[in-house]
GUVEX-906910 format. One record per residue: y, z, x of N, C-alpha, C in turn; residue in one letter. Coordinates in steps of 0.2 Angstrom, whole numbers, plus 2048, in hexadecimal, padded with zeros to 3 digits. Layout:
N
YZXYZXYZXa/...
//
This chain:
345
8BBF48C6E8B7F4EC6E8B0F4DC6Fm/8ACF51C738A5F50C738A2F53C6Da/89BF50C6B898F51C66895F59C67e/895F5DC62892F64C6388BF64C66p/889F68C6A882F6AC6C87EF64C6Ef/881F60C7387DF5BC76878F5EC7Al/873F5AC7B86DF5DC7F86CF5AC86t/86AF5FC8A868F5CC91864F60C94t/862F5FC9A85DF63C9E860F66CA5v/85DF6ACA8860F6ECAE85EF69CB4v/858F67CB4856F62CBA850F60CBAg/84CF65CBD844F65CBE840F64CB7s/83BF60CB8836F5FCB382FF60CB6m/82AF61CB2823F62CB5821F5BCB8p/81DF5BCBE81BF56CC1813F55CBFk/811F4FCBD80AF4DCBB805F4FCC1p/800F51CBF7FBF53CC37F8F4ECC8p/7F9F48CC67F6F42CCA7FCF41CCFw/802F44CCF807F43CD4807F49CD9l/806F4FCD6808F55CDA803F5ACD9y/800F5DCDE7FBF63CDD800F69CDEs/802F6CCD8807F72CD8803F79CD9q/805F7DCDD802F84CDE805F87CD7v/801F8ACD4803F8DCCE809F92CCEs/80EF92CCA813F96CCB811F9DCC8f/80CF9DCC4809FA3CC2805FA7CC7d/803FA4CCD800FA7CD2804FABCD7s/80BFA9CD6810FADCDB80FFABCE1g/80CFA5CE380BFA2CE9810F9CCEBe/813F9ACE6817F94CE781DF96CEAt/81FF93CF0825F94CF4829F8ECF5d/82FF8DCF2833F87CF2836F87CF9h/835F8CCFD839F8CD03835F8AD09h/82FF87D0982BF85D0E824F84D0Dg/821F87D0881AF85D0681AF84CFEh/814F83CFB814F81CF580EF7CCF4g/80FF77CEF80BF72CEE80BF6CCF2g/808F67CF0808F61CF5807F5ACF1d/80AF55CF3808F4ECEF801F4CCEFw/7FFF4ACEA7F8F48CEA7F7F41CEDa/7FCF3DCEF7FBF37CF2800F36CF8l/800F31CFC804F30D02806F29D03q/80BF28D0680EF21D08810F1DD02g/80FF17D02811F13CFC80FF15CF6p/808F17CF5806F1ACEF80AF20CECe/80BF24CF1810F29CEE816F27CECl/81AF23CEF820F20CED820F1DCE6a/81AF1ACE5819F16CDE817F1ACD9e/813F20CDB812F25CD6818F29CD4a/81DF2BCD9823F2DCD7827F2ACD2q/827F23CD382BF1FCCF828F1FCC8d/822F1FCC881FF1FCC181FF26CBDd/81FF2BCC1820F31CBF828F32CBCa/82CF2FCBF833F30CBE835F2CCB8t/832F26CB7832F22CB1830F26CABr/82AF29CAC827F2DCA682BF33CA4l/82EF36CA9833F3CCA783AF3ACA4v/83CF34CA6842F31CA383FF30C9Ci/83AF2DC9B838F2BC94837F31C90r/834F37C93833F3CC8F839F40C8Cd/83EF40C91845F43C8F848F3EC89q/848F38C8A84AF33C85848F34C7Fe/841F34C7F83DF34C7983EF3AC75r/83FF40C79841F46C76848F46C73a/84DF42C75853F41C72858F45C76g/857F46C7D85BF4AC81862F45C82i/867F47C8286DF43C8386FF42C8Ad/86EF47C8E86FF46C96869F47C9Ai/866F43C9E85FF44CA0860F45CA8i/85BF47CAB859F46CB3854F43CB4s/852F42CBB84CF3FCBD846F44CBDd/847F49CBB842F4FCBB841F51CC2g/844F4FCC7843F51CCE83CF4FCD0e/839F49CCE833F48CCF831F46CD6q/836F45CDA835F43CE1836F49CE5r/837F4FCE3838F55CE7833F59CE6r/831F5DCEC82CF62CEB831F68CE9k/837F68CEB83CF6ECEA843F6BCE8s/846F6ECE384CF6CCE2851F6DCE8y/84FF72CEC854F73CF1852F71CF8m/84CF72CFA849F6FD01849F68D01t/848F64CFC849F5CCFD84FF5BD00y/855F5ECFE85CF5ED0285CF61D08i/85BF67D0985DF6BD0F859F68D15t/852F66D1484EF63D19851F5DD1Ct/855F5AD18858F54D1A85FF55D1Dr/861F5AD1E868F5CD22867F5DD29l/86BF5BD2D86BF5DD3486DF64D35e/869F68D3986AF6FD3B865F73D37g/861F70D3385BF74D30855F73D33m/851F78D3484AF78D36845F7AD32d/841F76D2F83BF78D2B835F77D2Ey/834F77D3582EF77D3982CF7ED3Be/831F81D3E831F88D40833F8DD3At/82FF8ED36832F92D30833F9AD31l/837F9CD2D838FA4D2E837FA8D27g/838FAED27837FB2D2183EFB5D1Fe/83FFB6D19845FB9D17845FBBD10k/848FC1D0F849FC4D0884EFC0D04w/84CFBDCFF851FB9CFB852FBCCF4i/857FB9CF0858FBBCE9859FC2CE9r/85DFC5CED860FCCCEC85AFD1CEEd/855FCECF284FFD2CF3849FD1CEFg/84AFCCCEB845FCBCE683EFC9CE9r/83EFC6CEE838FC4CF2839FC2CF9r/834FC3CFC833FC1D04831FBAD04l/835FB5D06833FAED06833FABD0Da/82EFA6D0D82EFA1D13834F9CD13v/838F9CD1883EF98D1783FF94D1Dv/843F8ED1D845F8AD2284BF8FD26g/84DF8BD2C852F8FD2F857F8BD31r/85EF8DD31864F89D34864F8BD3Bc/864F85D3F864F86D4786AF82D4At/86EF7FD46873F7CD49878F79D43g/87DF76D45883F74D40880F70D3Ap/881F72D3587EF6FD2E883F68D2Dv/87FF63D2D883F5DD2B87EF57D27r/881F53D2387DF4ED1F87CF49D24r/875F47D25874F41D29875F3BD26k/874F3AD1F874F34D1C872F35D14g/872F2FD11870F30D0A86AF34D09p/86AF38D03864F3CD01861F3ACFAi/865F3ACF6863F39CEF865F32CEBl/868F2ECF086BF28CEC866F23CE9d/860F23CEC85BF1ECEA858F21CE3d/858F28CE3856F2CCDD85AF2ACD7h/861F2BCD9866F2ACD3866F22CD1l/865F1ECD6865F17CD385FF15CCFr/85AF18CD1854F17CCD854F1ACC5f/857F20CC6858F23CBF85DF1FCBBl/862F1DCBD867F1ACB9865F13CB7m/860F10CBC85EF09CBA858F09CB4s/856F0FCB3851F10CAE853F14CA8h/858F18CA885BF1BCA385FF18C9Da/85EF1AC98863F17C92868F1BC90a/868F22C9386DF26C91871F29C98v/876F2DC97879F30C9D874F34CA1p/875F34CA7871F38CAB875F3DCB0v/871F42CB2874F47CB7870F47CBDk/872F49CC386FF4ACCA870F51CCCi/86BF54CCF86CF5BCD186CF5CCD8t/870F61CDB870F62CE2870F6ACE3l/86DF6DCE886DF74CE9875F76CEBp/876F7CCE987DF7FCEA87DF83CF1g/882F84CF3883F87CFA880F8ECFBp/882F92CF5880F99CF6878F9ACF5m/875F95CF186EF96CF186BF93CF7t/86DF8ECFA86BF8CD0186BF92D06v/871F95D06872F9AD0C86DFA0D0Av/86BFA2D03867FA7D02860FA4D04d/85FF9ED04858F9CD05856F99D0Cs/85AF99D10859F97D1785BF9DD1Cv/857F9ED22859FA3D2685EFA1D2Ba/864FA4D2B86AFA1D2F868FA3D37d/867F9ED3B866FA0D4286CF9DD47a/872F9BD43877F97D4787EF9AD45f/87FF9AD3E886F9CD3C888FA3D3Dy/884FA8D3B885FAED3B88AFB1D36g/88CFADD31890FAFD2C88FFABD26n/88EFAFD2088CFABD1A891FA6D18e/897FA8D1789CFA4D1589DF9ED19r/89DF9FD1F89DF99D24897F93D23t/892F97D2388BF93D2288CF8FD1Bf/88EF92D1688FF90D0F894F8AD0Fa/89AF8BD1289FF85D1289BF7FD16m/897F80D1B895F7AD1E890F77D1Aa/88CF7BD16887F78D1288CF74D0Ci/891F77D0A895F74D05897F6ED07a/89AF6DD0D89DF67D0F897F61D0Fe/891F63D1288CF5ED1288AF5CD0Ba/88AF61D06887F60CFF88DF5CCFCi/893F5DCFD898F59CFB898F51CFDn/897F50D03896F4AD05891F47D02e/88BF49D01885F46CFC888F45CF5e/88BF4ACF288EF4ACEC893F44CEAa/897F42CEF89CF3ECEF899F36CEFr/893F36CF3890F2FCF388CF2ECECa/889F33CEA885F33CE388AF31CDEl/891F34CDE896F34CD9898F2CCD9d/898F29CDE89AF21CDE894F1DCDAm/88EF1FCD988AF1CCD588AF1DCCDl/88EF22CCC891F22CC588CF27CC0g/889F2DCC3886F31CBE88BF35CB9p/888F37CB388CF3BCAF88EF41CB2a/889F44CB5889F4CCB7887F4CCBEv/88AF50CC2887F52CC9887F5ACC8i/881F5DCC987FF64CC887EF67CCEq/880F6DCD087FF71CD687BF77CD3f/875F79CD6871F7ECD3872F84CD7d/875F88CD4876F90CD7873F95CD4e/86DF95CD4869F9BCD086BFA2CD4p/86DFA2CD986EFA9CDD875FABCDBv/879FA8CD8880FAACD587EFB1CD1f/878FB1CCD877FB6CC9875FBCCCCs/873FBCCD3871FC1CD7877FC4CDBr/87CFC0CDD881FC3CE1887FC2CDFy/88AFC5CD9890FC4CD6896FC6CDBp/895FCACE089AFCCCE589BFC6CEAe/896FC2CEC896FBDCF0899FB7CECk/898FB6CE689BFB2CE18A2FB1CE2v/8A5FB8CE28ACFB9CE18AFFB8CE8a/8ABFBACED8AEFBACF58AEFB3CF8d/8A8FAFCF68A9FA8CF98A5FA3CF6w/8A0FA5CF089CFA0CED8A0F9BCE9g/8A5F9ECE68AAF99CE28ADF93CE6i/8B0F96CEC8B3F92CF18AEF8DCF4e/8A8F8ECF58A2F8ACF78A1F85CF2a/8A0F87CEC89FF83CE68A4F7DCE6l/8AAF80CE68B0F7BCE58B0F76CEAd/8AEF78CF08AEF73CF68A9F6ECF4r/8A4F6FCF189FF6ACEF8A1F65CEAc/8A7F67CE68A9F63CE18AEF5ECE3l/8B1F5FCE98B7F5CCEB8B6F54CEAe/8BBF50CE78BAF49CE78B5F46CE2g/8B3F4ACDD8AEF47CD98B1F45CD2l/8AFF40CD08B1F3DCC98ADF3FCC3n/8A6F3FCC58A1F41CBF8A3F48CBDa/8A0F4ACB78A0F51CB589CF55CBAq/89EF5BCBB89AF5FCC0898F66CBCt/892F68CBF88FF6DCBC88CF72CC1a/88CF79CBF888F7DCC3883F80CBFv/87DF81CC2878F84CBE876F8BCC1h/876F91CBC875F98CBF870F9ACBAv/86BF9DCBE866FA0CBA863FA6CBEc/85EFA9CBC85BFAFCBF854FADCC3y/853FA7CC584EFA4CC9848FA3CC5s/843F9FCC783DF9ECC4839FA5CC2y/836FA5CBD832FABCBB82BFAACBFp/828FAFCC2821FAFCC681EFB5CC4i/818FB4CC2813FB9CBF813FBECC5a/814FC5CC3812FCACC8818FCBCCCg/81DFC8CCC824FC9CD0829FCBCCBl/82CFD0CCC833FD3CC8838FCECC8e/83BFCDCC2840FC8CC1846FCCCBEr/849FD0CC184FFD4CBE854FD0CBCp/857FD2CB585DFCECB3862FD3CB4i/866FD1CBA86CFD4CBC871FD3CB7k/875FD8CB587AFD7CB0881FD5CB4p/880FCFCB7885FCCCBB889FC6CB7s/887FC4CB288AFBECAE892FBFCADy/894FC5CAB89BFC6CA989FFC5CAFp/89DFC7CB58A1FC6CBB8A1FBFCBEa/89BFBCCBE89AFB5CC089DFB0CBCi/89DFB1CB68A0FADCB18A7FADCB1l/8AAFB3CB28B1FB4CB38B4FB0CB9a/8AFFB0CBF8B1FACCC58B0FA5CC4e/8ABFA3CC08AAF9CCC08AFF99CBBl/8B2F9CCB78B8F9ACB38BDF98CB7e/8BEF9BCBE8C4F98CC28C1F93CC6k/8BBF91CC68B9F8CCCA8BBF85CC7s/8BAF80CCB8BCF79CC98B6F75CC5k/8B0F78CC58ABF76CC28ACF74CBAv/8A9F6FCB88AAF6DCB18A5F71CADd/89FF72CAE89AF74CAA895F7ACADq/894F7FCA9890F84CAB889F84CA8l/883F84CAB87CF84CA887AF8BCAAa/879F8ECA4878F95CA4871F97CA1l/86EF9CCA3867F9ECA0869FA4C9Be/868FA3C96868FA7C90862FA9C8Cf/85DFA5C8B858FA6C87853FABC89e/850FABC9084BFAFC9284EFB6C93a/853FB7C95856FBEC9685AFC0C90p/85AFBDC8A85DFBFC84864FC1C85g/868FBDC8986FFBFC8A873FBEC83l/878FC2C8387DFC1C7D882FBBC7Ed/882FB7C79887FB1C7A88EFB3C7Ap/890FB8C79896FBBC79899FBBC80a/894FBAC85896FBAC8C89AFB3C8Dl/89AFAEC8989DFA8C8A8A5FA9C89l/8A7FAFC868AFFB0C868B2FB0C8Dt/8ADFB1C928AFFB2C998B1FABC9Dn/8AFFA6C9A8AFF9FC9D8B2F9AC97c/8B8F9CC948BAF97C8E8BCF90C90p/8BDF8EC968BFF87C988B9F83C99s/8B3F86C9A8ADF82C9D8A9F7FC97k/8A6F79C988A0F77C9489AF7BC96t/897F7EC91891F82C9388BF7FC91v/886F7EC9687FF7CC9487BF83C93l/87AF84C8D878F8AC8A870F8BC8Af/86DF8EC8E867F8FC8F864F92C89g/85FF8DC8585CF90C7F854F8EC7Fc/851F8CC8584AF8BC87848F8FC8Ci/843F93C8B841F97C9183BF94C95d/83DF93C9B838F8FCA0832F93CA2n/832F9ACA082DF9ECA3828FA0C9Eg/829F9CC98824F9EC92821F98C8Fn/81BF97C8F818F91C8C818F90C84e/81BF96C8181DF95C79822F91C78g/821F8DC73827F88C7282BF8BC6Dv/832F8CC6F836F8FC6A838F8BC64e/839F8DC5E839F8AC58841F86C58s/841F80C54848F7EC5484DF82C50p/84AF86C4C84FF8BC48851F90C4Ce/84DF93C5184FF98C56855F95C5Ah/853F8FC5D859F8CC6185FF8AC5Ei/85FF88C57865F87C53869F8EC53a/865F93C51868F9AC5086CF9BC57d/869F9BC5C86CF9DC63872F98C64r/872F92C63878F8DC6487DF8FC60l/87CF91C5A881F93C55884F99C56l/880F9EC59882FA5C5C887FA3C61a/885F9FC6688AF9EC6B890F9AC69a/890F96C64895F93C6289BF97C5Ea/898F9EC5D89DFA3C5A8A2FA6C60r/8A0FA4C668A4FA6C6C8A7FA0C70h/8A5F9AC6F8A7F94C738A7F8EC6Eh/8ACF89C708ACF83C6B8A5F80C6Bp/8A2F7DC6689CF7BC6689CF74C69p/8A1F70C6A8A2F6AC6D8A2F6BC75e/8A2F72C778A2F74C7E89CF77C7Fm/897F76C7B890F7AC7C88BF74C7Ci/887F74C81881F70C8187BF74C81q/876F71C7E86FF74C7D86BF72C85a/868F77C87864F76C8D85FF7BC8Ea/85AF7AC93855F80C95859F84C99p/856F8AC9A858F8FC9E859F8DCA5d/854F89CA7853F87CAE84FF81CAEc/84DF7FCB4848F79CB4842F7ACB1g/83EF75CAE838F76CAB832F74CAFl/833F74CB682DF72CBA827F77CBAv/829F7DCB8824F83CB781FF82CB2t/820F7DCAD81DF7CCA7817F77CA7l/813F77CA380FF71CA2813F6BC9Fa/811F65CA0814F60C9E815F60C96g/810F60C92810F60C8B815F66C88p/814F6CC8B818F71C89820F70C8Bv/822F6DC90829F6BC9282BF67C8Ca/827F62C8B829F5CC8682AF5FC7Fr/826F63C7D826F67C7682CF6BC77a/82EF6FC7C834F72C7D83AF6EC7Ck/83AF69C7F840F64C7E841F61C77l/83CF60C7483DF5DC6E83FF62C69a/83CF68C6A83FF6EC65846F6FC67a/848F6FC6D84FF6FC6F854F6BC6Bm/852F64C6C856F5FC68857F60C61v/850F62C5E851F63C57855F69C55e/855F6EC59859F74C58861F73C59g/862F6EC5E869F6CC5F86BF68C59a/867F64C56869F60C5086AF65C49r/866F6AC49867F6EC4486DF72C44m/86FF74C4A875F78C4B87BF74C4Aa/87AF6DC4C880F68C4B881F67C44r/87DF68C4087EF67C39881F6DC36e/880F73C38882F79C35889F7BC38r/88BF79C3E891F7CC40897F7AC3Dv/
//
């Protein structure tokens, strides 16, 4: 039986300023779908700096006491476009515009102009590097099909389900190659599940399950309400009851869910009794550091509705939006809060 309240991360961590010149998330100008910040170096110097940044972020997580870590996505400008720009059939030279996230924002996006296929390995070197430097189990993250569909202008398939299944096949091929290297967890990021519960039921679960075929690692899906951006509304659609009921039917092992920032009721976990839940107890849109006592209370509240050995403590979402010192402080508080909850359960 697993230990109660293991700790983990969702994926992304802040990049150091000597590596990446990030357009401020608070400015509202950051666009993960075509524009944004840029690398501070080029060529061999950039590759060496990315290695250094990855070593540091591994050390930061291990020093905080995180049980299952990531590489912080230090080599990616975007959790999604790093993958999609390397798929055949995707055009990121001639960009388009599209309303995304259920009309939340008009974004600059890539376009699908032909059959989507995986051309070759994408993250294998990243995972090898992570596993060679980590002293604890690791996870690797991939974008989920529904989020890709929402984030790309389709000029080829003409049908969302067909487009999603093509993406799922390509993502599954990459996931199977990564799985052979032995990560503890392979996570698929589906923030848009929270925005489109009807699509989740219609074809989202089918596409997610296609991504999971043939995998031996534990599998996770991450669902949130997208990054907070100053001046841009972030509606908290009351979709969790419906999507958790659908995810309960999925083959995925773990659900990484946002609970802290929207203040969602842990009783929602009764909708997914068979899944391990990565319970979001760190707000990635607020630089205030949560107290360990608050985190412990939230985890224990969740444990009233879900077995504690099936609950892991995690941030709501990736921490890339935060300053490095704040992210490190939040992770340390989360580990301490999980320890306190473990003693009280």
